[in-house]
N, CA and C of each residue as an Amber inpcrd file, in Angstrom:
protein
   486
  -0.0120000  49.8020000 -29.4870000   1.0750000  49.9170000 -30.3120000
   0.9590000  50.9090000 -31.4210000   2.0060000  51.5350000 -31.8810000
   1.9180000  52.5840000 -32.7830000   1.8370000  52.0500000 -34.2840000
   1.0450000  52.6130000 -34.9750000   0.9290000  52.2640000 -36.4980000
   1.1020000  53.5340000 -37.2760000   1.8730000  53.4240000 -38.3180000
   1.9070000  54.5130000 -39.2530000   1.0640000  54.1080000 -40.5220000
   0.0680000  54.9170000 -40.8170000  -0.8020000  54.5880000 -41.8670000
  -0.5700000  55.6740000 -43.0160000  -0.4000000  55.1400000 -44.2140000
  -0.2360000  55.9740000 -45.4520000  -1.6150000  55.9550000 -46.1450000
  -2.1320000  57.1790000 -46.4240000  -3.4630000  57.1600000 -47.0460000
  -3.2940000  57.9790000 -48.3940000  -3.5580000  57.4410000 -49.4410000
  -3.5930000  58.0570000 -50.7280000  -5.0610000  58.6400000 -51.0460000
  -5.1770000  59.9830000 -51.1810000  -6.5210000  60.5430000 -51.3740000
  -6.4860000  61.4510000 -52.4870000  -7.8460000  61.7100000 -52.9770000
  -8.0330000  62.7350000 -53.9160000  -7.8140000  64.0760000 -53.3640000
  -6.9890000  64.9410000 -54.0020000  -6.7650000  66.2330000 -53.4490000
  -7.8470000  67.2290000 -53.5610000  -8.8680000  67.0460000 -52.7580000
 -10.2270000  67.9110000 -52.7550000 -10.4640000  68.5470000 -51.4520000
 -11.2440000  69.6340000 -51.5870000 -11.5560000  70.2850000 -50.4410000
 -12.3980000  69.4230000 -49.4610000 -11.9640000  69.3680000 -48.0680000
 -12.6030000  68.7040000 -47.0600000 -12.3480000  67.2110000 -46.7360000
 -11.1300000  66.7710000 -47.6070000 -10.7010000  65.3410000 -47.4110000
 -10.0310000  65.2220000 -46.1370000  -9.3090000  66.1810000 -45.6930000
  -8.5670000  66.2020000 -44.3060000  -9.5230000  66.1440000 -43.1810000
 -10.5960000  66.9870000 -43.3550000 -11.5930000  67.0800000 -42.3490000
 -12.4250000  65.8510000 -42.2080000 -12.6680000  65.1470000 -43.3870000
 -13.4590000  63.9290000 -43.1870000 -12.5490000  62.7710000 -42.5030000
 -11.3490000  62.7150000 -42.8260000 -10.4650000  61.8620000 -42.2320000
 -10.3170000  61.9760000 -40.7280000  -9.9110000  63.3220000 -40.3740000
  -9.9090000  63.6390000 -38.9170000 -11.1450000  63.4190000 -38.2100000
 -12.1850000  63.7080000 -38.8150000 -13.5980000  63.4060000 -38.2660000
 -13.8320000  62.0170000 -37.9930000 -13.3540000  61.0960000 -38.8570000
 -13.5020000  59.6290000 -38.7480000 -12.7610000  59.1900000 -37.4970000
 -11.5990000  59.8280000 -37.1940000 -10.8400000  59.3880000 -36.0650000
 -11.5320000  60.0020000 -34.7650000 -11.9140000  61.2640000 -34.8080000
 -12.4240000  61.8440000 -33.5510000 -13.8100000  61.3990000 -33.2390000
 -14.5870000  60.9410000 -34.2420000 -15.8940000  60.3530000 -34.0230000
 -16.0470000  59.1090000 -33.4270000 -14.8720000  58.3520000 -33.6260000
 -14.7680000  57.0640000 -33.0350000 -13.8580000  56.9470000 -31.7530000
 -13.4070000  58.0850000 -31.3090000 -12.5200000  58.0870000 -30.2060000
 -11.1050000  57.6540000 -30.4170000 -10.7390000  57.6680000 -31.6550000
  -9.3230000  57.3130000 -31.9110000  -8.3980000  58.5330000 -32.0090000
  -7.2390000  58.3910000 -31.4800000  -6.2930000  59.6250000 -31.3340000
  -5.3200000  59.5690000 -32.6180000  -5.1950000  60.7080000 -33.1030000
  -4.0390000  60.8620000 -34.1940000  -2.9250000  61.5160000 -33.3380000
  -1.7260000  60.6370000 -33.4530000  -0.5510000  61.1290000 -32.7120000
   0.2090000  62.1800000 -33.6000000   0.2560000  62.0240000 -34.8930000
   0.6670000  62.9700000 -35.7930000   0.1250000  62.7670000 -37.1420000
   0.1080000  63.8340000 -37.8490000  -0.4500000  63.7550000 -39.2770000
   0.3880000  64.7310000 -40.1660000   0.6090000  64.3260000 -41.4330000
   1.2730000  65.0250000 -42.3450000   0.6860000  64.8000000 -43.6710000
   0.4680000  65.8600000 -44.4410000  -0.3000000  65.7610000 -45.7290000
   0.3870000  66.6420000 -46.6620000   0.6000000  65.9310000 -47.9630000
   1.2300000  66.6690000 -48.9530000   0.8870000  66.1680000 -50.3080000
   1.0840000  66.9250000 -51.3280000   0.7140000  66.4560000 -52.7780000
   1.7310000  65.4310000 -53.2180000   1.3220000  64.5450000 -54.2240000
   2.1680000  63.7060000 -54.7870000   2.7530000  64.2660000 -56.1070000
   3.3650000  63.3570000 -56.9180000   3.8130000  63.8160000 -58.2460000
   2.5020000  64.3970000 -59.0630000   1.4030000  63.6640000 -58.8720000
   0.1980000  64.0850000 -59.4800000  -0.5260000  65.2110000 -58.6150000
  -0.7250000  66.4220000 -58.8970000  -1.2830000  67.3530000 -58.1460000
  -2.6930000  67.1000000 -57.6560000  -3.3550000  66.0800000 -58.3740000
  -4.7370000  65.7190000 -58.0840000  -4.7150000  64.8510000 -56.8880000
  -3.6090000  64.2840000 -56.3840000  -3.5210000  63.2100000 -55.4040000
  -2.6270000  63.7360000 -54.2860000  -3.1210000  63.5210000 -53.0750000
  -2.2340000  63.7680000 -51.8440000  -2.0030000  62.4800000 -51.1060000
  -1.0390000  62.4660000 -50.3060000  -0.7750000  61.3930000 -49.3590000
  -0.7490000  62.1340000 -47.9700000  -1.5020000  61.1870000 -47.0440000
  -1.6150000  61.6090000 -45.6120000  -0.7690000  60.4130000 -44.9830000
   0.0110000  60.9250000 -43.9630000   0.6810000  59.8980000 -43.1270000
   0.2010000  60.2750000 -41.8080000  -0.4330000  59.3040000 -41.1860000
  -1.0270000  59.3430000 -39.8290000  -0.3600000  58.2730000 -38.9240000
   0.0060000  58.7040000 -37.7800000   0.5400000  57.8220000 -36.7200000
  -0.5460000  57.8430000 -35.8050000  -1.0310000  56.5600000 -35.5040000
  -2.0720000  56.2990000 -34.4160000  -1.7050000  55.1950000 -33.5550000
  -2.3390000  54.8770000 -32.3790000  -1.9850000  53.7350000 -31.5970000
  -3.3170000  52.9510000 -31.4380000  -3.1270000  51.7860000 -31.2100000
  -4.1760000  50.7520000 -30.9500000  -3.8950000  49.3050000 -31.1360000
  -4.6310000  48.4840000 -30.6470000  -4.3720000  47.0740000 -30.8250000
  -4.7530000  46.5430000 -32.2800000  -4.6890000  45.3520000 -32.6530000
  -4.7190000  45.0880000 -33.9850000  -6.3240000  45.1580000 -34.3380000
  -7.1760000  44.9610000 -33.5190000  -8.6440000  45.1340000 -33.8700000
  -8.9420000  46.6880000 -34.1770000  -8.4800000  47.6540000 -33.2070000
  -8.7470000  48.9780000 -33.5270000  -8.0860000  49.3830000 -34.7260000
  -6.9330000  49.1550000 -35.0970000  -6.1840000  49.4510000 -36.3110000
  -6.9750000  48.9450000 -37.6130000  -7.4640000  47.6920000 -37.4010000
  -8.2270000  47.0560000 -38.4570000  -9.5260000  47.8640000 -38.8460000
 -10.1300000  48.1900000 -37.7250000 -11.2670000  49.2000000 -37.8160000
 -11.0150000  50.3930000 -38.5310000 -10.0350000  51.0670000 -38.1880000
  -9.5560000  52.2320000 -38.7580000  -9.3800000  52.1810000 -40.2160000
  -8.7230000  51.0940000 -40.5850000  -8.3620000  50.9480000 -41.9810000
  -9.6540000  50.6690000 -42.7300000 -10.4590000  49.8450000 -42.2100000
 -11.7520000  49.5570000 -42.8440000 -12.6740000  50.8590000 -43.1870000
 -12.7770000  51.6280000 -42.0040000 -13.4800000  52.8730000 -42.0610000
 -12.7010000  53.8700000 -43.0560000 -11.6040000  53.9900000 -43.0890000
 -10.8910000  54.8790000 -43.9570000 -11.1170000  54.3570000 -45.4020000
 -11.1100000  53.0940000 -45.6390000 -11.4000000  52.5900000 -47.0550000
 -12.8110000  52.9520000 -47.5460000 -13.7150000  53.1800000 -46.5780000
 -15.0540000  53.5850000 -46.8880000 -15.2520000  55.0580000 -47.3580000
 -14.2240000  55.8210000 -47.0350000 -14.4980000  57.3000000 -47.4850000
 -14.2570000  57.3870000 -48.9440000 -15.0550000  58.2650000 -49.5210000
 -15.2330000  58.3810000 -50.8760000 -13.9460000  58.8190000 -51.5490000
 -13.2720000  59.7330000 -50.9830000 -11.9750000  60.3110000 -51.7470000
 -10.7270000  59.5830000 -51.3550000 -10.8460000  58.4130000 -50.6870000
  -9.6380000  57.6620000 -50.3110000  -9.4230000  56.7590000 -51.5080000
  -8.1990000  56.6890000 -51.9450000  -7.7320000  55.8320000 -53.0820000
  -7.1930000  54.5940000 -52.5670000  -6.2540000  54.7820000 -51.4690000
  -5.5990000  53.4420000 -50.9910000  -5.2580000  53.8110000 -49.5740000
  -5.3160000  52.7240000 -48.7700000  -4.8040000  52.8640000 -47.3980000
  -3.7780000  51.6670000 -47.1760000  -2.6170000  52.1830000 -46.5680000
  -1.4490000  51.1460000 -46.2970000  -1.1560000  51.2540000 -44.8940000
  -1.2180000  50.2940000 -44.0450000  -0.6950000  50.1920000 -42.7360000
   0.7030000  49.7200000 -42.8880000   1.6360000  50.7080000 -42.6750000
   3.1120000  50.4540000 -42.7660000   3.7470000  49.4400000 -41.6220000
   2.9370000  49.2250000 -40.6850000   3.4140000  48.3960000 -39.5190000
   4.1770000  47.1920000 -40.0750000   3.4880000  46.4380000 -40.8670000
   4.1170000  45.1020000 -41.3620000   4.9100000  45.2070000 -42.6090000
   5.1700000  46.4110000 -43.0480000   5.9190000  46.7550000 -44.3360000
   7.2470000  47.3050000 -44.0070000   8.2890000  46.9970000 -44.5230000
   9.5770000  47.6120000 -44.4080000   9.3980000  48.9930000 -45.0350000
   9.7180000  49.9690000 -44.3110000   9.5220000  51.3790000 -44.8160000
  10.5940000  52.3280000 -44.2220000  10.7520000  53.4770000 -44.9880000
  11.4390000  54.4980000 -44.5020000  10.7210000  55.6140000 -43.7800000
  11.1190000  56.1320000 -42.6160000  10.2560000  57.1900000 -42.1340000
  11.2410000  58.3310000 -41.6550000  10.6660000  59.5340000 -41.5390000
  11.4040000  60.6320000 -41.1240000  10.5250000  61.8470000 -40.5430000
  11.1670000  62.5680000 -39.6850000  10.5740000  63.7180000 -39.1210000
  11.4610000  64.8460000 -39.3000000  11.0870000  65.9590000 -38.9260000
  11.9900000  67.1890000 -38.9920000  11.6770000  68.0050000 -37.7950000
  12.7440000  68.6950000 -37.2410000  12.5500000  69.4670000 -36.1880000
  13.2250000  70.9270000 -36.4150000  12.6500000  72.0210000 -36.1580000
  13.2340000  73.1930000 -36.1690000  13.3350000  73.6110000 -34.5550000
  14.3920000  73.8970000 -34.0450000  14.6350000  74.0820000 -32.6910000
  15.4730000  75.3970000 -32.5580000  14.9080000  76.2500000 -31.7250000
  15.5910000  77.5500000 -31.5170000  16.2910000  77.5260000 -30.0160000
  17.6380000  77.7100000 -30.0740000  18.3190000  77.4640000 -28.8530000
  19.0390000  78.8820000 -28.5070000  19.0410000  79.1940000 -27.3140000
  19.6540000  80.3510000 -26.7710000  20.7810000  80.0380000 -25.8060000
  21.9570000  79.4930000 -26.3480000  23.0870000  79.0000000 -25.5530000
  23.7520000  80.1500000 -24.8890000  24.3580000  79.8180000 -23.6740000
  25.2980000  80.7150000 -23.0920000  26.5400000  80.8370000 -24.0230000
  27.3160000  81.8470000 -23.7570000  28.4260000  82.0560000 -24.7250000
  29.2740000  80.8940000 -24.7620000  29.5890000  80.2630000 -23.6430000
  30.5730000  79.1840000 -23.6140000  30.0340000  77.7710000 -24.2060000
  28.6530000  77.9030000 -24.4670000  28.0170000  76.5640000 -24.9620000
  27.7590000  76.6470000 -26.5550000  28.0440000  77.9140000 -27.0950000
  27.7220000  78.1110000 -28.6130000  28.3500000  77.1160000 -29.4520000
  29.6390000  76.8700000 -29.2970000  30.4160000  75.9760000 -30.1130000
  29.8300000  74.4960000 -30.0280000  29.5880000  74.2010000 -28.7330000
  29.0490000  72.7670000 -28.4410000  27.6880000  72.6340000 -29.1100000
  26.8100000  73.7150000 -29.1460000  25.5030000  73.4220000 -29.9520000
  25.8310000  73.2960000 -31.3230000  26.8130000  73.9930000 -31.9680000
  27.0370000  73.7250000 -33.4060000  27.6770000  72.3950000 -33.6690000
  28.6190000  71.9970000 -32.6790000  29.1180000  70.7100000 -32.6690000
  28.0580000  69.5020000 -32.7810000  26.9980000  69.5000000 -31.7750000
  26.0210000  68.6690000 -31.6290000  25.1250000  68.6080000 -32.9800000
  24.8970000  69.8730000 -33.5840000  24.2000000  69.9770000 -34.6500000
  24.7690000  69.2320000 -35.8000000  26.0170000  69.3520000 -35.9230000
  26.9290000  68.7420000 -37.0220000  26.7430000  67.2210000 -36.7940000
  27.0540000  66.7880000 -35.6280000  26.9590000  65.2820000 -35.4000000
  25.5470000  64.6750000 -35.7150000  24.4790000  65.4160000 -35.5370000
  23.2720000  64.8850000 -35.8750000  22.9110000  65.2150000 -37.3310000
  23.8370000  65.8170000 -38.1780000  23.7570000  66.0870000 -39.4870000
  22.5660000  67.0580000 -39.8050000  22.5500000  67.9230000 -38.8350000
  21.5920000  69.0820000 -38.9580000  22.3380000  70.3440000 -39.5170000
  21.5240000  71.3500000 -39.5810000  22.1730000  72.5610000 -40.2010000
  21.4240000  73.8160000 -39.4470000  22.2270000  74.9370000 -39.5220000
  21.7510000  76.2060000 -38.8870000  21.0120000  76.7620000 -39.9310000
  19.7610000  77.0560000 -39.7060000  19.0000000  77.8100000 -40.7670000
  18.5490000  79.3350000 -40.4540000  18.8920000  79.8110000 -39.1660000
  18.9200000  81.0020000 -38.7870000  19.6930000  81.3450000 -37.5010000
  20.1660000  82.5490000 -37.4140000  21.0780000  82.8740000 -36.2670000
  20.9420000  84.2770000 -35.8460000  21.0490000  84.6240000 -34.6640000
  21.0590000  86.0030000 -34.2330000  22.2890000  86.0390000 -33.2170000
  22.4280000  87.2800000 -32.7950000  23.5250000  87.3310000 -31.7490000
  23.3370000  86.4290000 -30.4110000  22.0090000  86.0740000 -30.2700000
  21.7140000  85.2460000 -28.9620000  21.1840000  83.8990000 -29.2530000
  20.7780000  83.6140000 -30.6220000  20.1420000  82.2820000 -30.7470000
  20.5350000  81.6850000 -32.0120000  20.5040000  80.3880000 -32.0390000
  20.3690000  79.5910000 -33.3090000  19.1790000  78.9710000 -33.5500000
  18.8070000  78.8840000 -34.8050000  17.6740000  78.0080000 -35.1010000
  18.2250000  76.8850000 -36.0620000  17.9390000  75.5960000 -35.5260000
  18.6420000  74.4370000 -36.2110000  17.5120000  73.6760000 -36.7990000
  17.9590000  72.8010000 -37.8410000  17.0330000  71.9060000 -38.4930000
  17.6360000  70.6750000 -38.4990000  16.9830000  69.6170000 -37.9190000
  17.3530000  68.2370000 -38.0340000  16.3610000  67.3470000 -38.4320000
  16.7020000  66.3400000 -39.4030000  15.7060000  65.3510000 -39.9020000
  16.2880000  64.0180000 -39.4360000  15.3590000  62.9800000 -39.2620000
  15.5980000  61.7270000 -38.8640000  14.4650000  60.9290000 -38.3850000
  14.7810000  59.7610000 -37.9020000  13.6390000  58.9810000 -37.3180000
  13.2740000  59.6330000 -35.9010000  12.1690000  59.0510000 -35.2910000
  11.6100000  59.6160000 -34.0910000  12.7270000  59.6600000 -32.9390000
  13.4370000  58.5340000 -32.8900000  14.3520000  58.4870000 -31.7570000
  15.5380000  59.3850000 -31.8210000  15.9920000  59.6570000 -33.1720000
  17.0400000  60.6690000 -33.4080000  16.5320000  62.0130000 -32.9180000
  15.3510000  62.3960000 -33.3220000  14.8550000  63.8130000 -33.0980000
  14.6410000  63.9180000 -31.5520000  14.1500000  62.8170000 -30.8590000
  13.9620000  62.8310000 -29.4240000  15.2520000  63.1700000 -28.6920000
  16.3160000  62.2860000 -29.2700000  17.6730000  62.4440000 -28.4760000
  18.3350000  63.7410000 -28.7250000  17.9770000  64.4770000 -29.8910000
  18.6580000  65.6510000 -30.1170000  17.8810000  66.7710000 -29.2680000
  16.6050000  66.6220000 -29.1420000  15.9300000  67.4920000 -28.1980000
  16.4660000  67.4310000 -26.7430000  16.6460000  66.2860000 -26.2460000
  17.3350000  65.9610000 -24.9840000  18.6440000  66.5820000 -24.8030000
  19.4520000  66.4490000 -25.8930000  20.8200000  67.0830000 -25.7820000
  20.8280000  68.6450000 -25.7820000  19.8310000  69.2250000 -26.3790000
  19.6580000  70.5200000 -26.6000000  19.0460000  71.2600000 -25.4010000
  18.3560000  70.5550000 -24.5870000  17.6290000  71.0720000 -23.3220000
  18.6220000  71.7820000 -22.4010000  19.8470000  71.2530000 -22.0850000
  20.5750000  71.9520000 -21.2390000  21.1900000  73.1840000 -21.8570000
  21.1570000  73.2850000 -23.0480000  21.7320000  74.4050000 -24.0110000
  20.9080000  75.7000000 -24.0220000  19.6740000  75.5840000 -23.5810000
  18.7880000  76.7280000 -23.4720000  17.7930000  76.8230000 -24.5450000
  17.0880000  75.7620000 -24.7750000  16.0560000  75.6230000 -25.8750000
  14.9750000  76.6320000 -25.4990000  14.6390000  77.5850000 -26.5360000
  13.6050000  78.5910000 -26.3370000  12.2730000  78.0700000 -26.8860000
  12.2010000  77.3530000 -27.9240000  11.1070000  76.7500000 -28.6240000
  11.4150000  75.6930000 -29.5390000  10.5770000  74.8980000 -29.8590000
  10.7630000  74.0350000 -31.0890000   9.4280000  73.5480000 -31.5950000
   9.4750000  73.2890000 -32.8880000   8.2710000  72.6910000 -33.6500000
   8.8340000  71.5400000 -34.4090000   7.9530000  70.4060000 -34.3500000
   8.3500000  69.1440000 -34.8190000   7.3820000  68.6190000 -35.7980000
   7.7200000  68.3130000 -36.8770000   6.8260000  67.8610000 -38.0750000
   6.1580000  66.5420000 -37.6940000   5.1870000  66.2400000 -38.3590000
   4.6740000  64.8250000 -38.2530000   5.6050000  63.8970000 -38.9790000
   5.3000000  62.5840000 -38.7310000   6.0690000  61.6770000 -39.3960000
   5.6540000  61.5510000 -40.8050000   6.6540000  61.3530000 -41.8510000
   6.3430000  61.0370000 -43.1970000   6.9100000  59.6890000 -43.3490000
   6.2950000  58.8150000 -44.1610000   6.9300000  57.4460000 -44.2840000
   6.4900000  56.9210000 -45.7660000   7.4360000  56.1080000 -46.1180000
   7.1900000  55.4420000 -47.6040000   7.6970000  53.9360000 -47.6230000
   6.8260000  53.1810000 -48.0660000   7.2720000  51.8250000 -48.1060000
   8.4930000  51.5590000 -49.1310000   9.4120000  50.5730000 -48.6930000
  10.5030000  50.3670000 -49.5290000   9.9730000  49.3450000 -50.6170000
  10.6230000  49.5380000 -51.6460000  10.2880000  48.7220000 -52.8900000
  10.5780000  47.1990000 -52.7200000   9.6580000  46.3870000 -52.7830000
   9.8850000  44.9850000 -53.0540000  10.4080000  44.2130000 -51.7070000
  10.3770000  44.9440000 -50.5280000  10.7750000  44.3320000 -49.3120000
   9.6780000  44.3120000 -48.2860000   9.3040000  43.2050000 -47.8000000
   8.2320000  43.1470000 -46.7680000   8.7180000  42.4880000 -45.5160000
   8.2540000  42.8290000 -44.4200000   8.3970000  42.1420000 -43.1520000
   7.5440000  41.0110000 -43.0180000   7.9480000  40.0480000 -42.4220000
   6.9250000  38.8020000 -42.3130000   7.0970000  38.2310000 -40.9830000
């Protein structure tokens, strides 16, 4: 089962390495990771997506809490939260498909961030299933390459799953 874990850490050299080392040292997989500063430049938030049963995720949370630079660990699995990913996708459509690519981009509330005579680079944000659906629709249009961010997530205020 996939779990999204939000980790508040001190923004110091080597913190990312220690967190990643914890996962690799115990044979746990990181499916995606995203790190960025918070309002306070001394603190960063890591969003990690991993898989495992309840016991494994509990062990991950306990081990993360033992790391010195970790301030707080939150497993968002049981919390109502908002999550987003972003994709940049470069498409080289045939001349007759160019309008369709732009139409699909608009339907997915994306935008064109670069274009050339032969390609469009599109940006789309949304949840994992929206991004996956967009990729599948773009494949027949001539996808040249894409890069996908890791998931970022934030708990909703005052609302919890039970």
